Structure formats: C-alpha cells, structure tokens
ROFIRO-102130 format. One record per residue (C-alpha): residue number from 1; residue in three letters; x negated, y, z negated. Coordinates in steps of 0.02 Angstrom, whole numbers. Each point is the difference from the previous one (the first is absolute). Example, Ala and Ser with C-alpha at 12.3 -4.5 7.8 and 13.67 -1.06 7.14 Angstrom:
ROFIRO-102130
<1,ala,<-615,-225,-390>>
<2,ser,<-69,172,33>>
END
This chain:
ROFIRO-102130
<1,pro,<3039,-262,-1590>>
<2,tyr,<63,82,159>>
<3,thr,<94,133,-100>>
<4,glu,<37,145,116>>
<5,tyr,<76,173,-31>>
<6,ile,<99,76,143>>
<7,pro,<34,188,-13>>
<8,glu,<158,73,76>>
<9,thr,<-94,62,153>>
<10,glu,<-51,-178,44>>
<11,val,<160,-93,-40>>
<12,glu,<64,-4,180>>
<13,asp,<-165,-69,65>>
<14,tyr,<1,-128,-140>>
<15,lys,<174,-60,48>>
<16,leu,<-55,-16,181>>
<17,lys,<-148,-105,-52>>
<18,tyr,<85,-113,-126>>
<19,val,<189,5,23>>
<20,ser,<78,63,161>>
<21,thr,<-56,4,181>>
<22,gln,<106,149,55>>
<23,tyr,<-33,186,-2>>
<24,gly,<39,157,99>>
<25,gly,<-143,48,115>>
<26,ile,<-71,3,176>>
<27,gly,<-78,-174,16>>
<28,ala,<-185,41,11>>
<29,ser,<-154,-37,-105>>
<30,thr,<-149,116,-15>>
<31,leu,<-184,-7,-41>>
<32,tyr,<-137,125,-38>>
<33,ile,<-157,3,107>>
<34,glu,<-136,122,-54>>
<35,gly,<127,111,-87>>
<36,lys,<124,4,144>>
<37,leu,<171,-85,-6>>
<38,phe,<46,-113,146>>
<39,val,<150,-105,45>>
<40,asn,<-58,-180,-22>>
<41,glu,<151,-99,58>>
<42,val,<180,34,49>>
<43,ser,<143,-122,-29>>
<44,glu,<94,-53,155>>
<45,gly,<169,84,24>>
<46,tyr,<-13,124,-143>>
<47,pro,<-3,193,11>>
<48,ala,<-189,19,24>>
<49,asp,<2,-128,140>>
<50,arg,<156,72,81>>
<51,gln,<-73,176,1>>
<52,gly,<-165,-53,78>>
<53,ile,<-115,10,-152>>
<54,lys,<-151,-108,39>>
<55,pro,<-140,-83,-99>>
<56,gly,<-148,119,6>>
<57,asp,<104,158,-11>>
<58,gln,<-76,118,-129>>
<59,leu,<129,67,-123>>
<60,val,<-30,183,-38>>
<61,lys,<163,61,-78>>
<62,ile,<155,-82,-75>>
<63,asn,<148,119,-19>>
<64,asn,<-123,146,12>>
<65,asn,<-108,-73,-140>>
<66,glu,<-184,-18,43>>
<67,val,<-52,-180,-29>>
<68,lys,<-182,46,-32>>
<69,gly,<-46,-34,-181>>
<70,lys,<155,-103,-38>>
<71,asp,<-13,-178,-66>>
<72,arg,<96,-150,69>>
<73,met,<137,14,-132>>
<74,gln,<34,181,49>>
<75,ile,<3,-46,184>>
<76,ser,<127,-139,-33>>
<77,gln,<111,120,-96>>
<78,leu,<-3,123,145>>
<79,leu,<41,-130,131>>
<80,arg,<139,-86,-96>>
<81,gly,<173,68,-32>>
<82,pro,<186,-38,16>>
<83,lys,<62,-86,157>>
<84,gly,<59,131,125>>
<85,ser,<-113,138,-65>>
<86,ser,<-130,76,117>>
<87,val,<-188,13,-11>>
<88,asp,<-109,110,110>>
<89,leu,<-172,-64,47>>
<90,val,<-146,89,80>>
<91,val,<-125,-121,76>>
<92,ile,<-157,14,105>>
<93,arg,<-17,-121,145>>
<94,glu,<-149,7,118>>
<95,gly,<-31,181,-50>>
<96,ser,<179,57,28>>
<97,val,<114,59,-141>>
<98,ile,<171,-85,6>>
<99,thr,<153,39,-106>>
<100,lys,<129,-136,-35>>
<101,lys,<166,4,-94>>
<102,leu,<48,-170,-68>>
<103,ile,<162,-53,-83>>
<104,arg,<-36,-116,-144>>
<105,asp,<81,-171,2>>
<106,glu,<17,-143,-122>>
<107,ile,<-163,-95,18>>
<108,lys,<10,-185,-36>>
<109,gln,<-166,-86,-31>>
<110,pro,<45,-183,20>>
<111,asn,<-70,-128,-120>>
<112,val,<-17,-117,148>>
<113,ser,<-113,97,118>>
<114,tyr,<5,-134,135>>
<115,ser,<86,-163,39>>
<116,gly,<-4,-103,158>>
<117,met,<-46,-162,85>>
<118,thr,<-180,-39,44>>
<119,glu,<-40,-63,174>>
<120,asp,<-15,-177,-69>>
<121,gln,<174,5,-77>>
<122,phe,<-33,39,-183>>
<123,ala,<109,124,-94>>
<124,tyr,<-103,140,-79>>
<125,ile,<61,124,-132>>
<126,arg,<-114,136,-69>>
<127,leu,<62,65,-168>>
<128,asp,<-94,156,-58>>
<129,lys,<90,35,-164>>
<130,phe,<132,-66,-120>>
<131,leu,<109,154,-16>>
<132,glu,<190,14,6>>
<133,asn,<80,-113,131>>
<134,ser,<-163,-92,41>>
<135,ala,<78,-172,-27>>
<136,gln,<144,44,115>>
<137,glu,<-122,59,133>>
<138,val,<-96,-164,-10>>
<139,lys,<164,-96,6>>
<140,asp,<61,95,153>>
<141,ala,<-165,-28,89>>
<142,ala,<-1,-185,-45>>
<143,ile,<178,-24,64>>
<144,ala,<-40,85,166>>
<145,leu,<-162,-97,24>>
<146,asn,<75,-167,-50>>
<147,lys,<123,15,145>>
<148,gln,<-152,-18,115>>
<149,gln,<-41,-171,-76>>
<150,pro,<-176,36,-64>>
<151,lys,<-122,-140,-38>>
<152,gly,<-36,81,-167>>
<153,met,<5,166,-92>>
<154,ile,<-142,113,-59>>
<155,leu,<31,129,-137>>
<156,asp,<-142,127,-3>>
<157,leu,<-32,79,-171>>
<158,arg,<-183,46,27>>
<159,tyr,<24,188,-15>>
<160,asn,<141,-5,-127>>
<161,gly,<-38,75,-170>>
<162,gly,<165,-52,-77>>
<163,gly,<156,87,-61>>
<164,ile,<165,-59,-74>>
<165,leu,<-7,-171,-84>>
<166,gln,<182,-42,36>>
<167,glu,<-30,24,187>>
<168,ala,<-140,-129,-9>>
<169,val,<118,-125,-83>>
<170,lys,<129,26,138>>
<171,ile,<-131,-31,134>>
<172,val,<-55,-163,-81>>
<173,asn,<184,-48,-5>>
<174,leu,<7,8,191>>
<175,phe,<-108,-157,5>>
<176,val,<32,-88,-167>>
<177,asn,<152,-92,-66>>
<178,lys,<124,76,-122>>
<179,asn,<-35,6,-188>>
<180,val,<-189,-20,13>>
<181,leu,<-115,98,-116>>
<182,val,<-100,133,95>>
<183,val,<-81,107,-135>>
<184,thr,<1,25,-188>>
<185,gln,<-27,171,-80>>
<186,lys,<-76,-3,-175>>
<187,gly,<-33,151,-111>>
<188,arg,<-62,12,-179>>
<189,asn,<171,-44,-67>>
<190,pro,<34,-185,42>>
<191,gln,<187,31,-19>>
<192,lys,<-6,114,152>>
<193,thr,<-69,-129,120>>
<194,ile,<91,12,167>>
<195,thr,<10,-139,129>>
<196,tyr,<43,30,182>>
<197,lys,<74,-144,100>>
<198,thr,<65,-17,176>>
<199,tyr,<187,26,-3>>
<200,thr,<64,-41,176>>
<201,asp,<-24,-136,127>>
<202,pro,<-155,31,107>>
<203,leu,<7,71,175>>
<204,leu,<-144,-106,68>>
<205,pro,<-36,-145,-119>>
<206,gln,<-92,-107,127>>
<207,ile,<-96,116,117>>
<208,pro,<-190,-25,-11>>
<209,leu,<-66,155,-88>>
<210,val,<-168,88,-18>>
<211,val,<-31,153,-109>>
<212,leu,<-150,108,43>>
<213,val,<-88,85,-147>>
<214,gly,<-158,100,-28>>
<215,ala,<-90,105,-129>>
<216,ser,<132,138,18>>
<217,ser,<147,-116,-34>>
<218,ala,<58,42,-176>>
<219,ser,<140,-10,-127>>
<220,ala,<164,-47,88>>
<221,ser,<-102,-70,146>>
<222,glu,<-84,-117,-122>>
<223,ile,<168,-51,-74>>
<224,val,<58,-55,173>>
<225,ala,<-164,-85,47>>
<226,gly,<-30,-76,-171>>
<227,ser,<176,-69,-23>>
<228,leu,<11,-71,176>>
<229,gln,<-170,-82,-30>>
<230,asp,<53,-69,-170>>
<231,leu,<160,-69,76>>
<232,asp,<-97,-77,146>>
<233,arg,<116,93,118>>
<234,ala,<-129,100,100>>
<235,ile,<-182,-9,48>>
<236,ile,<-101,151,-55>>
<237,val,<-132,59,125>>
<238,gly,<-132,137,-15>>
<239,gln,<-103,62,-147>>
<240,arg,<28,4,-187>>
<241,ser,<131,131,-46>>
<242,tyr,<-28,152,-110>>
<243,gly,<53,-73,-167>>
<244,lys,<130,119,-73>>
<245,gly,<111,-102,-116>>
<246,leu,<76,143,-99>>
<247,val,<175,73,3>>
<248,gln,<28,188,-10>>
<249,gln,<156,94,-51>>
<250,thr,<37,184,32>>
<251,phe,<73,113,-136>>
<252,asn,<71,176,12>>
<253,leu,<-90,138,-95>>
<254,pro,<46,182,-38>>
<255,tyr,<-18,130,138>>
<256,asn,<54,-124,136>>
<257,ser,<-163,-98,-10>>
<258,leu,<-28,-188,-9>>
<259,val,<-120,-123,-80>>
<260,lys,<-37,-175,65>>
<261,val,<-52,-122,-136>>
<262,thr,<-54,-182,1>>
<263,val,<131,-99,-97>>
<264,ala,<-37,-183,39>>
<265,lys,<-98,-132,94>>
<266,tyr,<78,-112,130>>
<267,phe,<-27,-186,23>>
<268,thr,<30,-104,156>>
<269,pro,<99,-165,-8>>
<270,ser,<-151,-105,-49>>
<271,gly,<-27,113,-151>>
<272,arg,<-153,93,60>>
<273,cys,<-30,187,-10>>
<274,ile,<-104,66,144>>
<275,gln,<-60,158,-90>>
<276,ala,<-185,25,40>>
<277,leu,<-50,138,-121>>
<278,asp,<-11,-46,-184>>
<279,tyr,<55,157,-93>>
<280,ala,<-18,-87,-168>>
<281,his,<-190,-7,18>>
<282,lys,<-129,129,53>>
<283,asp,<-182,-6,52>>
<284,ala,<-142,87,-93>>
<285,asn,<46,165,85>>
<286,gly,<183,-12,-47>>
<287,asn,<57,-44,176>>
<288,thr,<136,-126,38>>
<289,ile,<-69,-165,62>>
<290,lys,<64,-133,118>>
<291,phe,<42,-172,-64>>
<292,ala,<-152,-111,25>>
<293,asp,<32,-140,125>>
<294,ser,<-61,-122,-133>>
<295,leu,<143,54,-115>>
<296,met,<138,-29,127>>
<297,asn,<133,-124,-55>>
<298,lys,<72,-137,109>>
<299,phe,<185,-17,41>>
<300,asn,<97,-118,113>>
<301,thr,<114,32,147>>
<302,thr,<160,-100,25>>
<303,ser,<-93,-136,96>>
<304,gly,<-143,-5,-126>>
<305,arg,<-129,108,88>>
<306,ser,<-118,94,-115>>
<307,val,<6,191,2>>
<308,tyr,<-83,125,-117>>
<309,asp,<44,159,-93>>
<310,gly,<-94,159,-37>>
<311,asn,<-61,57,170>>
<312,gly,<138,25,127>>
<313,val,<75,-128,118>>
<314,tyr,<-132,-105,87>>
<315,pro,<52,-55,175>>
<316,asp,<25,-181,52>>
<317,val,<-95,42,159>>
<318,phe,<-141,125,-27>>
<319,val,<-54,116,141>>
<320,asn,<-151,113,-21>>
<321,ala,<48,183,0>>
<322,thr,<-62,108,142>>
<323,lys,<-108,141,-68>>
<324,pro,<-42,144,117>>
<325,ser,<-183,30,40>>
<326,pro,<-80,160,-67>>
<327,ile,<8,85,170>>
<328,thr,<186,-39,21>>
<329,ala,<38,59,-177>>
<330,ser,<-93,162,32>>
<331,ile,<92,35,163>>
<332,ile,<165,-30,-89>>
<333,thr,<-47,116,-143>>
<334,lys,<-50,138,121>>
<335,ser,<166,-20,94>>
<336,leu,<-92,-25,165>>
<337,phe,<113,-144,52>>
<338,phe,<147,117,-30>>
<339,asp,<-78,137,106>>
<340,tyr,<-39,-114,147>>
<341,ala,<172,-81,1>>
<342,asn,<76,173,21>>
<343,val,<-117,38,145>>
<344,tyr,<37,-169,79>>
<345,lys,<188,33,-6>>
<346,lys,<-23,165,92>>
<347,lys,<-99,-87,138>>
<348,asn,<112,-153,17>>
<349,lys,<189,17,14>>
<350,glu,<30,-188,-12>>
<351,ile,<-90,-154,-64>>
<352,ala,<33,-188,2>>
<353,pro,<127,-72,-122>>
<354,ala,<-57,9,-181>>
<355,ala,<-17,-188,-21>>
<356,ser,<-125,-13,143>>
<357,phe,<-87,170,4>>
<358,lys,<-189,-5,2>>
<359,met,<-127,137,36>>
<360,thr,<-110,-19,152>>
<361,asp,<-189,10,-11>>
<362,ala,<12,168,88>>
<363,asp,<120,61,-135>>
<364,tyr,<-120,-56,-135>>
<365,ala,<-147,85,85>>
<366,asp,<103,160,5>>
<367,phe,<35,-16,-186>>
<368,val,<-185,-24,-38>>
<369,ser,<-38,155,103>>
<370,ser,<130,98,-100>>
<371,leu,<-99,-35,-159>>
<372,ala,<-154,92,64>>
<373,gly,<-44,143,-117>>
<374,lys,<128,-52,-131>>
<375,asp,<-47,-45,-178>>
<376,tyr,<44,-177,-49>>
<377,ser,<-156,-39,-98>>
<378,tyr,<3,-150,-115>>
<379,ser,<-113,-114,-100>>
<380,ser,<3,-187,26>>
<381,pro,<-12,-121,-147>>
<382,thr,<-174,-48,61>>
<383,glu,<-56,181,-3>>
<384,arg,<63,20,-177>>
<385,leu,<-90,-158,-55>>
<386,leu,<-161,61,80>>
<387,ser,<17,167,-90>>
<388,asp,<25,-91,-166>>
<389,leu,<-151,-109,36>>
<390,arg,<-107,154,32>>
<391,glu,<57,77,-165>>
<392,glu,<-40,-158,-97>>
<393,ala,<-171,-15,82>>
<394,glu,<-37,178,-50>>
<395,lys,<52,-33,-181>>
<396,glu,<-118,-149,-6>>
<397,asn,<-142,99,79>>
<398,lys,<-2,-118,149>>
<399,leu,<63,119,133>>
<400,ala,<-172,32,74>>
<401,ala,<-24,-186,31>>
<402,val,<166,-25,90>>
<403,lys,<35,173,72>>
<404,ala,<-61,-42,176>>
<405,asp,<110,-156,5>>
<406,leu,<151,95,-65>>
<407,asp,<-26,141,125>>
<408,asp,<-14,-127,141>>
<409,leu,<159,-88,-56>>
<410,lys,<93,166,-11>>
<411,glu,<-54,46,176>>
<412,lys,<62,-166,68>>
<413,met,<167,18,-90>>
<414,leu,<26,175,68>>
<415,gly,<-35,-66,174>>
<416,ala,<129,-138,-22>>
<417,lys,<123,125,-71>>
<418,lys,<-4,101,161>>
<419,asn,<80,-150,85>>
<420,asp,<143,-17,-125>>
<421,leu,<129,65,124>>
<422,thr,<-50,-146,110>>
<423,thr,<-23,-126,-139>>
<424,tyr,<172,36,-73>>
<425,lys,<85,41,165>>
<426,ser,<141,-127,-18>>
<427,glu,<41,59,-176>>
<428,val,<-4,185,46>>
<429,lys,<109,-35,152>>
<430,arg,<131,-88,-105>>
<431,val,<20,149,-117>>
<432,leu,<3,123,144>>
<433,glu,<127,-102,97>>
<434,thr,<118,3,-149>>
<435,gln,<-14,190,-10>>
<436,ile,<32,19,187>>
<437,val,<150,-117,0>>
<438,ser,<82,100,-140>>
<439,arg,<5,153,115>>
<440,tyr,<111,-94,122>>
<441,tyr,<94,-132,-100>>
<442,tyr,<6,71,-177>>
<443,glu,<-16,-110,-155>>
<444,lys,<77,-155,78>>
<445,gly,<-125,8,141>>
<446,lys,<-144,1,-123>>
<447,val,<65,-159,-80>>
<448,leu,<23,-87,167>>
<449,gln,<-173,51,60>>
<450,ser,<-82,-61,-160>>
<451,phe,<67,-176,30>>
<452,gln,<-137,-27,129>>
<453,tyr,<-135,3,-134>>
<454,asp,<93,-52,-158>>
<455,lys,<-96,-143,-81>>
<456,glu,<126,-30,-140>>
<457,leu,<145,-3,122>>
<458,ala,<-94,-123,111>>
<459,ala,<-33,-111,-152>>
<460,ala,<184,7,-49>>
<461,lys,<56,-52,174>>
<462,ala,<-130,-140,3>>
<463,val,<68,-70,-163>>
<464,leu,<182,12,54>>
<465,ser,<-44,-86,164>>
<466,asn,<-62,-152,-97>>
<467,ser,<145,-79,-94>>
<468,thr,<-115,-133,-73>>
<469,lys,<-108,136,-79>>
<470,val,<152,93,-65>>
<471,leu,<58,-156,-92>>
<472,ala,<-176,-37,-63>>
<473,ile,<-17,174,-75>>
<474,leu,<171,3,-83>>
<475,lys,<-18,-177,-68>>
<476,gly,<-176,36,-62>>
<477,asp,<-91,-134,98>>
<478,gly,<-190,-7,-10>>
<479,glu,<-84,171,-4>>
<480,tyr,<169,85,-23>>
<481,arg,<29,-80,-171>>
<482,thr,<-85,146,-85>>
<483,ile,<27,180,58>>
<484,gly,<-119,136,-59>>
<485,ser,<-109,-107,-113>>
<486,pro,<-120,112,-99>>
<487,ile,<-144,-115,51>>
<488,lys,<43,16,184>>
<489,ile,<22,187,-12>>
<490,met,<-169,24,-84>>
<491,ala,<-81,-111,131>>
<492,thr,<78,107,137>>
<493,lys,<-68,158,-82>>
<494,asn,<-174,-73,-4>>
END
C-alpha cells in the first residue's frame, strides 16, 4: 500500500513535500479561479513580498510564458530556480498591467509555522510537518518559550501529515527521559526489526504538556502523540487521528526517478499499531476496509491505562470537530472569501492587531452585499434527504399521496435557506476574518487570529489550568482509565 512512483519531473516537488523545506523561488503561492491564476499568499520578507506582489494579483506571464493552460506543476517549475536568478512576472491588478522583475531567493518553509505565548501564559508550538530539522525547530522554540516561564506547553499537530520518523523520535526525546522506547519498526523479516529509543537527557522532562491532534494528524504525528500517550507524558486533546501506521522508504530508479514503497509497520511503546486501513482484507468490491472497532485490541500505557490499536490515536480529551456549514463551504469553494479580503485590504490600510481583530456588523453587511449576483449555490443535507425521499416515494408509487406535503416542506426549507447568511453569520465571519488578517499579518497573523475561536486550544488550556485533572488523566483515574474504548466510540457515533 501507498506505493508511489515519482518521475524525474516531479522529484524536486517530492523532496519539498517529504524531505527538505528549502528551495529557490519567490515566496508566493497561487490558486486557479475560473481558469485564471491568482497569487493566493505571499511569504513575509521574501522576493514577492519585497517587490510588492499582493494576494489577488492575476498572473498572466512568467518569463514571457503565458500561464493560461498550464497546470500547477508547470507553474511551480516556472517560478522556481537557483538563488540569485531572475524571474519576470506580468500581473493584472485592478485592470492595470504591471511588470515585475524578481530575484529568486532561498525560500525556507519552516516546519514550525508559529510559536509563541498565549495571553494566559501557555507556550504554543504549531508543527506543520516532520521534515529535515523539524526537531531542532521545535527545540529552539521550546527553549525560547520556556524562558518566559509558561504554565504548560501545547504542541499542535492537527494539520501535520507526517514526515521523517527519526525527527518524531527526537521531538519525543525533548520531553522523555533517556533510553526510553519510542517506536518499533517491524517488517516481514523479524530479523530486521528496528527499535528507536530516546538517546539524550530531555530538555523539558517536567513541563505539563498537551498534544493537539485531529483527523489530519498522520504518520510521524501519530508516533509523537501515540508514544507520549503510552508513556503517560502528555495529554492528547482533539479528535481521533488519521491512522497511518506504515513506514515508507524511497528507492532510486533509472532515469533519475524514484519509487516510495511501504516496508514496515510501526508500533508505539505499548505495542499497538495505529494503522486504520486493513490491506490484508477487502470488501465484496475489492476495496480496502477499516479495522472494525469491535476487532480493536487493548494495550496498556505505563500507568496501566487502556488504549487500543487499529484506528489512529484516540485523544484523552475529545473535542467535537467543527464542520463548516454548506453555505460556508460553498463560499470557500467559489473563492468569494478570497475576493472580498482583497477588496477589504484596498479599502482599509490598517486593522486591529491580529489577535483581537473582528469584523464589524457594517463590514459583514458589506460582504453580504458583495455576494449579490454571484453563484454560490449549494444543497443542504436536508435538501438531499428530501430529494431521496421523493425518489423513494416515486419508486413505491406513493408520490401522489405525499407530493403536496413534500412540496410544502421544500418551500419552507428554501425559505429558511435564504436566511443562511444570517443563521451562520458567526461562522462565516470567522472564516472571512482569517482571510482578511492574512492580508496584513501573513501566516502568523492567521494563527493568532484563529486563537479567538479555537475550541481544541481552549480545551487544552482548560486541562493545563487544572493540575488535579492533569494528574487524574495521566494516572488513569475514573473515566480516564480507558481511552478510546470501542464501546464508547460506537456509542458516540450513534
């Protein structure tokens, strides 16, 4: 499973995604909207930012190459190049054609996208990937934050899809004593079993620690979360993680290409494998299935708490995930938040600090007005259920008997739907505020602004503020004796 072939033309992008965080470029990301290529974000202090390239600029030419008809891979290849080389851009901004010459620089995409102290004196580190130097970045951030005497530390792995296993081991070692088992790698040949242990004295062996995880936390993220949970060293907060317990290795092929192959499974200190998909068994259609909750096996943490294998890392403190409403999802898909944030930036030279910025009701009314005449149509789950009900009634020759009631219900739902921008105002505002803040304070500003509404972060701080609860969770008192019980999980689903 997960076998992947990488042709020569994609090797550099592959290395950026899975190995290194550095490349030669301009420090800007792009997106397509209705066939046109726009600058999505610029990185603070890099060539695009220094030369005045702005989110919302439409890219027309790169080094005299028309961008129309080119895919994202081709665009990346045109924008990237050796440090010190030049790239000519032609952009359209507010109807005017602008030409820019940029000198490429070495772009460093940090593994730690943000670190800082919260207002209530907790250290927060957001780790987005486990590529080269990620453990050192976490260590540097932890050292700097620890000087400010935090009440506890929060390591955010919610958006981290993994990376290099050895970096995960080093990060665990920052908080766990020397010579402690972190992860075991087992392939088909039992003689090639590899164990990874901590090898130095820890940087912060006593600091109260929370690790945030979610459905996107995978692979190396799950090694960190799972091992710290098994060792009763950290409290895991959020949702169940992805469940990728496999190890890949990359091999060179002829013609400068690569292949990434699964070579082993990994097991956390308790002995569990968190792999969710069972590749040894298929359903009737030949598709890979997930391990049934009823087949999950029980393992014990250092203090004797019960944890389970086969379905990711289940948090000690579960927080329901926030799912966007249909109207919010549609506006995101249509890039209408993106459009309005660009307009807002043109109208407003300054805004409040990122951590406290909020739109006014007048701002929101202006946004709603900007949507007039724009297509952001969507179907709600209730509409889809009603459509299914109508189809079933027709199959059973009962439509005539219920048609009037179904039509009446549809009319009422459409009426309620017209008020969705009011019903979901607070949610829509949150997404829009994040877009607006990024125009002024870049990526770090987005993180700071999101703290105002972050349920998982609030839960983490609440736990760390209660030392009695911290001890109860790590000792396994009462309800915390069993984490992720299949019975409890199935009850939650129902």
